[in-house]
ZADO-1210 file (C-alpha; in nm, 4 decimals, padded with zeros to 6 digits):
<atoms>
<atom x="-00.1330" y="-00.4098" z="01.8770" code="LEU" pos="1"/>
<atom x="00.0248" y="-00.5201" z="02.2070" code="PHE" pos="2"/>
<atom x="00.0085" y="-00.1594" z="02.3339" code="ASP" pos="3"/>
<atom x="-00.3653" y="-00.1585" z="02.2620" code="LEU" pos="4"/>
<atom x="-00.4159" y="-00.4862" z="02.4411" code="ALA" pos="5"/>
<atom x="-00.2251" y="-00.3757" z="02.7515" code="ARG" pos="6"/>
<atom x="-00.4133" y="-00.0464" z="02.7693" code="ALA" pos="7"/>
<atom x="-00.7470" y="-00.2208" z="02.7285" code="ALA" pos="8"/>
<atom x="-00.6728" y="-00.4694" z="03.0057" code="ASN" pos="9"/>
<atom x="-00.5545" y="-00.2044" z="03.2487" code="ALA" pos="10"/>
<atom x="-00.8969" y="-00.0695" z="03.3434" code="SER" pos="11"/>
<atom x="-01.2100" y="-00.2614" z="03.2329" code="PRO" pos="12"/>
<atom x="-01.4446" y="-00.0149" z="03.4036" code="VAL" pos="13"/>
<atom x="-01.2890" y="00.2803" z="03.2327" code="ARG" pos="14"/>
<atom x="-01.2924" y="00.0966" z="02.9020" code="ALA" pos="15"/>
<atom x="-01.6629" y="00.0242" z="02.9271" code="ALA" pos="16"/>
<atom x="-01.7304" y="00.3888" z="02.9996" code="ARG" pos="17"/>
<atom x="-01.5307" y="00.5094" z="02.7005" code="ARG" pos="18"/>
<atom x="-01.6855" y="00.2680" z="02.4537" code="ARG" pos="19"/>
<atom x="-02.0140" y="00.4556" z="02.4720" code="SER" pos="20"/>
<atom x="-01.8729" y="00.7939" z="02.3648" code="THR" pos="21"/>
<atom x="-01.8724" y="00.7440" z="01.9851" code="THR" pos="22"/>
<atom x="-02.2135" y="00.7678" z="01.8155" code="PRO" pos="23"/>
<atom x="-02.3030" y="00.4817" z="01.5837" code="LYS" pos="24"/>
<atom x="-02.5729" y="00.6702" z="01.3953" code="THR" pos="25"/>
<atom x="-02.6215" y="01.0315" z="01.2934" code="LEU" pos="26"/>
<atom x="-02.8724" y="01.2729" z="01.4363" code="ARG" pos="27"/>
<atom x="-03.1255" y="01.3843" z="01.1719" code="PRO" pos="28"/>
<atom x="-02.9797" y="01.7343" z="01.1745" code="GLY" pos="29"/>
<atom x="-02.6377" y="01.6061" z="01.0722" code="LEU" pos="30"/>
<atom x="-02.7821" y="01.4117" z="00.7819" code="GLN" pos="31"/>
<atom x="-02.9771" y="01.7197" z="00.6753" code="TYR" pos="32"/>
<atom x="-02.6511" y="01.9184" z="00.6819" code="ALA" pos="33"/>
<atom x="-02.4839" y="01.6583" z="00.4612" code="LEU" pos="34"/>
<atom x="-02.7753" y="01.6589" z="00.2174" code="ASP" pos="35"/>
<atom x="-02.7682" y="02.0392" z="00.1975" code="ALA" pos="36"/>
<atom x="-02.4139" y="02.0330" z="00.0597" code="PHE" pos="37"/>
<atom x="-02.4389" y="01.9713" z="-00.3152" code="THR" pos="38"/>
<atom x="-02.1049" y="02.1061" z="-00.4370" code="GLY" pos="39"/>
<atom x="-01.9229" y="01.7763" z="-00.3975" code="GLY" pos="40"/>
<atom x="-01.9033" y="01.4562" z="-00.1971" code="PRO" pos="41"/>
<atom x="-01.9481" y="01.4968" z="00.1778" code="ALA" pos="42"/>
<atom x="-01.9550" y="01.2446" z="00.4581" code="PHE" pos="43"/>
<atom x="-01.9179" y="01.2029" z="00.8323" code="ILE" pos="44"/>
<atom x="-01.6886" y="00.9369" z="00.9740" code="ARG" pos="45"/>
<atom x="-01.5548" y="00.8353" z="01.3115" code="ASN" pos="46"/>
<atom x="-01.1896" y="00.7725" z="01.3992" code="ASP" pos="47"/>
<atom x="-01.2281" y="00.4031" z="01.3181" code="ARG" pos="48"/>
<atom x="-01.3023" y="00.5178" z="00.9609" code="LEU" pos="49"/>
<atom x="-01.6638" y="00.3999" z="00.9696" code="ASP" pos="50"/>
<atom x="-01.8670" y="00.6177" z="00.7318" code="VAL" pos="51"/>
<atom x="-02.1805" y="00.6998" z="00.9307" code="LEU" pos="52"/>
<atom x="-02.3521" y="00.9147" z="00.6704" code="GLY" pos="53"/>
<atom x="-02.2987" y="01.0852" z="00.3350" code="ALA" pos="54"/>
<atom x="-02.4707" y="01.3146" z="00.0900" code="ASN" pos="55"/>
<atom x="-02.5801" y="01.1919" z="-00.2528" code="ALA" pos="56"/>
<atom x="-02.2423" y="01.2560" z="-00.4167" code="LEU" pos="57"/>
<atom x="-02.0623" y="01.0965" z="-00.1222" code="GLY" pos="58"/>
<atom x="-02.2653" y="00.7803" z="-00.1623" code="ARG" pos="59"/>
<atom x="-02.2053" y="00.7908" z="-00.5376" code="ALA" pos="60"/>
<atom x="-01.8299" y="00.8288" z="-00.4850" code="LEU" pos="61"/>
<atom x="-01.8208" y="00.5222" z="-00.2598" code="TYR" pos="62"/>
<atom x="-02.1110" y="00.3457" z="-00.4318" code="ALA" pos="63"/>
<atom x="-01.9368" y="00.0074" z="-00.4431" code="ASP" pos="64"/>
<atom x="-01.8809" y="00.0168" z="-00.0670" code="LEU" pos="65"/>
<atom x="-02.2328" y="00.1316" z="00.0162" code="PHE" pos="66"/>
<atom x="-02.3722" y="-00.1570" z="-00.1872" code="ARG" pos="67"/>
<atom x="-02.1919" y="-00.3951" z="00.0487" code="LYS" pos="68"/>
<atom x="-02.2575" y="-00.2195" z="00.3821" code="ALA" pos="69"/>
<atom x="-02.4780" y="00.0634" z="00.5046" code="GLU" pos="70"/>
<atom x="-02.1871" y="00.1974" z="00.7134" code="ARG" pos="71"/>
<atom x="-01.8718" y="00.0968" z="00.5247" code="PRO" pos="72"/>
<atom x="-01.5308" y="00.1080" z="00.6887" code="ASN" pos="73"/>
<atom x="-01.2652" y="00.2740" z="00.4730" code="LEU" pos="74"/>
<atom x="-00.9710" y="00.0972" z="00.6379" code="ALA" pos="75"/>
<atom x="-01.1293" y="-00.2456" z="00.6014" code="ARG" pos="76"/>
<atom x="-01.2069" y="-00.1684" z="00.2364" code="ALA" pos="77"/>
<atom x="-00.8527" y="-00.0450" z="00.1665" code="ALA" pos="78"/>
<atom x="-00.6783" y="-00.3523" z="00.3073" code="PHE" pos="79"/>
<atom x="-00.9265" y="-00.6366" z="00.2669" code="LEU" pos="80"/>
<atom x="-01.1014" y="-00.5456" z="-00.0594" code="ASP" pos="81"/>
<atom x="-00.7898" y="-00.5061" z="-00.2710" code="ARG" pos="82"/>
<atom x="-00.9652" y="-00.5494" z="-00.6036" code="GLU" pos="83"/>
<atom x="-01.1676" y="-00.2381" z="-00.5234" code="TRP" pos="84"/>
<atom x="-00.8979" y="-00.0346" z="-00.3467" code="SER" pos="85"/>
<atom x="-00.6204" y="-00.1023" z="-00.5998" code="ASP" pos="86"/>
<atom x="-00.8475" y="00.0324" z="-00.8727" code="ALA" pos="87"/>
<atom x="-00.9957" y="00.3192" z="-00.6684" code="PHE" pos="88"/>
<atom x="-00.6720" y="00.4648" z="-00.5262" code="TYR" pos="89"/>
<atom x="-00.4104" y="00.5598" z="-00.7873" code="PRO" pos="90"/>
<atom x="-00.1528" y="00.5548" z="-00.5042" code="ASP" pos="91"/>
<atom x="-00.2643" y="00.2663" z="-00.2850" code="TRP" pos="92"/>
<atom x="00.0350" y="00.2894" z="-00.0505" code="ASP" pos="93"/>
<atom x="-00.0361" y="00.6535" z="00.0293" code="LEU" pos="94"/>
<atom x="-00.4060" y="00.5879" z="00.0918" code="ALA" pos="95"/>
<atom x="-00.3217" y="00.2865" z="00.3095" code="ALA" pos="96"/>
<atom x="-00.0624" y="00.4839" z="00.5076" code="ASP" pos="97"/>
<atom x="-00.3160" y="00.7590" z="00.5726" code="GLN" pos="98"/>
<atom x="-00.5743" y="00.5090" z="00.6957" code="SER" pos="99"/>
<atom x="-00.3272" y="00.3461" z="00.9344" code="VAL" pos="100"/>
<atom x="-00.2099" y="00.6831" z="01.0627" code="ALA" pos="101"/>
<atom x="-00.5680" y="00.7833" z="01.1452" code="ILE" pos="102"/>
<atom x="-00.6251" y="00.4553" z="01.3285" code="LEU" pos="103"/>
<atom x="-00.2958" y="00.5005" z="01.5156" code="ARG" pos="104"/>
<atom x="-00.4017" y="00.8481" z="01.6269" code="ALA" pos="105"/>
<atom x="-00.7385" y="00.7097" z="01.7396" code="ALA" pos="106"/>
<atom x="-00.5666" y="00.4349" z="01.9382" code="ALA" pos="107"/>
<atom x="-00.3516" y="00.6918" z="02.1144" code="GLY" pos="108"/>
<atom x="-00.6520" y="00.9083" z="02.1913" code="HIS" pos="109"/>
<atom x="-00.8703" y="00.6256" z="02.3239" code="ASP" pos="110"/>
<atom x="-00.6863" y="00.2939" z="02.3719" code="PRO" pos="111"/>
<atom x="-00.9961" y="00.1478" z="02.5420" code="HIS" pos="112"/>
<atom x="-01.2131" y="00.1559" z="02.2306" code="ASP" pos="113"/>
<atom x="-01.3106" y="-00.2096" z="02.1997" code="ARG" pos="114"/>
<atom x="-01.4377" y="-00.1754" z="01.8428" code="GLU" pos="115"/>
<atom x="-01.1090" y="-00.0161" z="01.7387" code="LEU" pos="116"/>
<atom x="-00.9192" y="-00.3012" z="01.9031" code="GLN" pos="117"/>
<atom x="-01.1336" y="-00.5512" z="01.7139" code="ASP" pos="118"/>
<atom x="-01.0748" y="-00.3691" z="01.3841" code="LEU" pos="119"/>
<atom x="-00.6981" y="-00.3542" z="01.4353" code="VAL" pos="120"/>
<atom x="-00.6955" y="-00.7207" z="01.5315" code="GLY" pos="121"/>
<atom x="-00.8950" y="-00.8176" z="01.2226" code="GLU" pos="122"/>
<atom x="-00.6742" y="-00.6171" z="00.9868" code="LEU" pos="123"/>
<atom x="-00.3542" y="-00.7416" z="01.1516" code="SER" pos="124"/>
<atom x="-00.4686" y="-01.1003" z="01.1150" code="THR" pos="125"/>
<atom x="-00.5873" y="-01.0767" z="00.7570" code="ARG" pos="126"/>
<atom x="-00.3501" y="-00.8244" z="00.5978" code="SER" pos="127"/>
<atom x="00.0319" y="-00.8522" z="00.6050" code="PRO" pos="128"/>
<atom x="00.0489" y="-00.5010" z="00.4581" code="GLU" pos="129"/>
<atom x="-00.1509" y="-00.3640" z="00.7496" code="PHE" pos="130"/>
<atom x="00.0759" y="-00.5366" z="01.0026" code="ARG" pos="131"/>
<atom x="00.3807" y="-00.3780" z="00.8429" code="THR" pos="132"/>
<atom x="00.2306" y="-00.0311" z="00.8259" code="LYS" pos="133"/>
<atom x="00.0864" y="-00.0515" z="01.1782" code="TRP" pos="134"/>
<atom x="00.4329" y="-00.1321" z="01.3078" code="GLY" pos="135"/>
<atom x="00.5687" y="00.1911" z="01.1598" code="ALA" pos="136"/>
<atom x="00.3883" y="00.3886" z="01.4374" code="HIS" pos="137"/>
<atom x="00.2931" y="00.6716" z="01.2010" code="ASP" pos="138"/>
<atom x="00.0427" y="00.9088" z="01.3630" code="VAL" pos="139"/>
<atom x="-00.1040" y="01.2066" z="01.1790" code="ARG" pos="140"/>
<atom x="-00.4208" y="01.3945" z="01.1083" code="ARG" pos="141"/>
<atom x="-00.4720" y="01.6271" z="00.8155" code="HIS" pos="142"/>
<atom x="-00.7628" y="01.8695" z="00.8161" code="GLY" pos="143"/>
<atom x="-00.7080" y="01.9809" z="00.4587" code="THR" pos="144"/>
<atom x="-00.5322" y="01.8628" z="00.1455" code="GLY" pos="145"/>
<atom x="-00.5846" y="01.6733" z="-00.1782" code="GLU" pos="146"/>
<atom x="-00.7333" y="01.3347" z="-00.2537" code="LYS" pos="147"/>
<atom x="-00.7010" y="01.1413" z="-00.5763" code="HIS" pos="148"/>
<atom x="-00.9415" y="00.8680" z="-00.6804" code="PHE" pos="149"/>
<atom x="-01.0305" y="00.6699" z="-00.9910" code="VAL" pos="150"/>
<atom x="-01.4060" y="00.6242" z="-00.9931" code="HIS" pos="151"/>
<atom x="-01.5242" y="00.3178" z="-01.1863" code="PRO" pos="152"/>
<atom x="-01.7783" y="00.5237" z="-01.3854" code="VAL" pos="153"/>
<atom x="-01.6432" y="00.8789" z="-01.4292" code="VAL" pos="154"/>
<atom x="-01.2708" y="00.8133" z="-01.4033" code="GLY" pos="155"/>
<atom x="-00.9997" y="01.0235" z="-01.2392" code="ALA" pos="156"/>
<atom x="-01.1043" y="01.2655" z="-00.9637" code="LEU" pos="157"/>
<atom x="-00.8593" y="01.5176" z="-00.8170" code="ASP" pos="158"/>
<atom x="-01.0369" y="01.6611" z="-00.5163" code="LEU" pos="159"/>
<atom x="-00.9590" y="01.9158" z="-00.2475" code="LEU" pos="160"/>
<atom x="-01.0811" y="01.8235" z="00.0987" code="PHE" pos="161"/>
<atom x="-01.1624" y="02.0102" z="00.4155" code="GLU" pos="162"/>
<atom x="-01.2231" y="01.8251" z="00.7393" code="GLY" pos="163"/>
<atom x="-01.3312" y="01.9390" z="01.0819" code="SER" pos="164"/>
<atom x="-01.4376" y="01.7928" z="01.4129" code="ARG" pos="165"/>
<atom x="-01.7975" y="01.8319" z="01.5192" code="LEU" pos="166"/>
<atom x="-01.8266" y="02.0438" z="01.8325" code="MET" pos="167"/>
<atom x="-02.1259" y="01.8422" z="01.9513" code="SER" pos="168"/>
<atom x="-01.9570" y="01.5055" z="01.8755" code="ASP" pos="169"/>
<atom x="-01.5761" y="01.5443" z="01.8892" code="PRO" pos="170"/>
<atom x="-01.5305" y="01.1795" z="01.7941" code="ALA" pos="171"/>
<atom x="-01.6809" y="01.2512" z="01.4513" code="LEU" pos="172"/>
<atom x="-01.5264" y="01.4291" z="01.1526" code="SER" pos="173"/>
<atom x="-01.7135" y="01.6145" z="00.8787" code="PHE" pos="174"/>
<atom x="-01.5355" y="01.5938" z="00.5421" code="LEU" pos="175"/>
<atom x="-01.6121" y="01.7927" z="00.2281" code="LEU" pos="176"/>
<atom x="-01.4615" y="01.7199" z="-00.1131" code="TYR" pos="177"/>
<atom x="-01.4620" y="01.9888" z="-00.3802" code="THR" pos="178"/>
<atom x="-01.3184" y="02.0341" z="-00.7282" code="ALA" pos="179"/>
<atom x="-01.1493" y="02.3330" z="-00.8850" code="GLU" pos="180"/>
<atom x="-01.4143" y="02.5206" z="-01.0874" code="PRO" pos="181"/>
<atom x="-01.3922" y="02.4491" z="-01.4589" code="GLY" pos="182"/>
<atom x="-01.1621" y="02.1513" z="-01.4100" code="SER" pos="183"/>
<atom x="-01.2121" y="01.8039" z="-01.5581" code="PRO" pos="184"/>
<atom x="-01.2915" y="01.6832" z="-01.2067" code="THR" pos="185"/>
<atom x="-01.5695" y="01.9404" z="-01.1745" code="ALA" pos="186"/>
<atom x="-01.7174" y="01.8097" z="-01.4994" code="ASP" pos="187"/>
<atom x="-01.6809" y="01.4517" z="-01.3754" code="ALA" pos="188"/>
<atom x="-01.8630" y="01.5353" z="-01.0515" code="LEU" pos="189"/>
<atom x="-02.1518" y="01.6884" z="-01.2435" code="ARG" pos="190"/>
<atom x="-02.1731" y="01.3755" z="-01.4554" code="LEU" pos="191"/>
<atom x="-02.1564" y="01.1555" z="-01.1461" code="LEU" pos="192"/>
<atom x="-02.4368" y="01.3533" z="-00.9824" code="GLY" pos="193"/>
<atom x="-02.6530" y="01.3288" z="-01.2933" code="SER" pos="194"/>
<atom x="-02.5971" y="00.9545" z="-01.3278" code="LEU" pos="195"/>
<atom x="-02.6671" y="00.8985" z="-00.9591" code="ASP" pos="196"/>
<atom x="-02.9903" y="01.1013" z="-00.9719" code="ALA" pos="197"/>
<atom x="-03.1060" y="00.9021" z="-01.2750" code="THR" pos="198"/>
<atom x="-03.0240" y="00.5717" z="-01.1054" code="GLU" pos="199"/>
<atom x="-03.2113" y="00.6693" z="-00.7879" code="ARG" pos="200"/>
<atom x="-03.5107" y="00.7900" z="-00.9884" code="ARG" pos="201"/>
<atom x="-03.5202" y="00.4647" z="-01.1861" code="ASP" pos="202"/>
<atom x="-03.4939" y="00.2613" z="-00.8651" code="ALA" pos="203"/>
<atom x="-03.7785" y="00.4574" z="-00.7066" code="ALA" pos="204"/>
<atom x="-03.9909" y="00.4115" z="-01.0183" code="HIS" pos="205"/>
<atom x="-03.9287" y="00.0379" z="-01.0191" code="ALA" pos="206"/>
<atom x="-04.0249" y="00.0143" z="-00.6520" code="ALA" pos="207"/>
<atom x="-04.3396" y="00.2277" z="-00.6806" code="ASP" pos="208"/>
<atom x="-04.4214" y="00.3604" z="-01.0288" code="PRO" pos="209"/>
<atom x="-04.7167" y="00.5707" z="-00.9127" code="ALA" pos="210"/>
<atom x="-04.5260" y="00.7427" z="-00.6324" code="ALA" pos="211"/>
<atom x="-04.2222" y="00.8044" z="-00.8531" code="ALA" pos="212"/>
<atom x="-04.4400" y="00.9737" z="-01.1128" code="ASP" pos="213"/>
<atom x="-04.5970" y="01.1940" z="-00.8464" code="GLY" pos="214"/>
<atom x="-04.9421" y="01.0400" z="-00.8796" code="ARG" pos="215"/>
<atom x="-04.9569" y="00.8738" z="-00.5384" code="ALA" pos="216"/>
</atoms>
């Protein structure tokens, strides 16, 4: 945290210039690309772990977080919403370590990011676990691997993930989660997609019955 503060104070002009490099919203084309992927959850995040956009299954996976914020932050949720994160992550320590490592890497890449400084300050103040893990100085980025979740509706999900940087926006990462064909997780994702589609259809019908029925 002190390293971040020193770096930020070293060059205010440079800091102001760098703060404008990370998009806060997605271009329509990126959202269309997310929506076109239907094989599993997909989302785009920045290095502060703000989720800027997701496809339908991505929003269903993190439904509890999207109900609280349009652009949820995965690190803030992991450390400050422990009732949710303890239930959602079967190995909370691993998930928390991965979040801190991503933030550490982001701090090394751009120590002048004021929003990152604010996030680290907030988590350090409010979470003793974050302070301990941040002090470990773990820095890593994984572009592929496995993720394990326990969804409150469909249960255990063992997902493979692929992540890549966007050439047009290097500060953003595109992540795709998939399940092994024929696995229990694949069945759970199909169920999650069906339940989500039904919920969205019911919500649309309640908001405008005529439009939802195709009569408007």
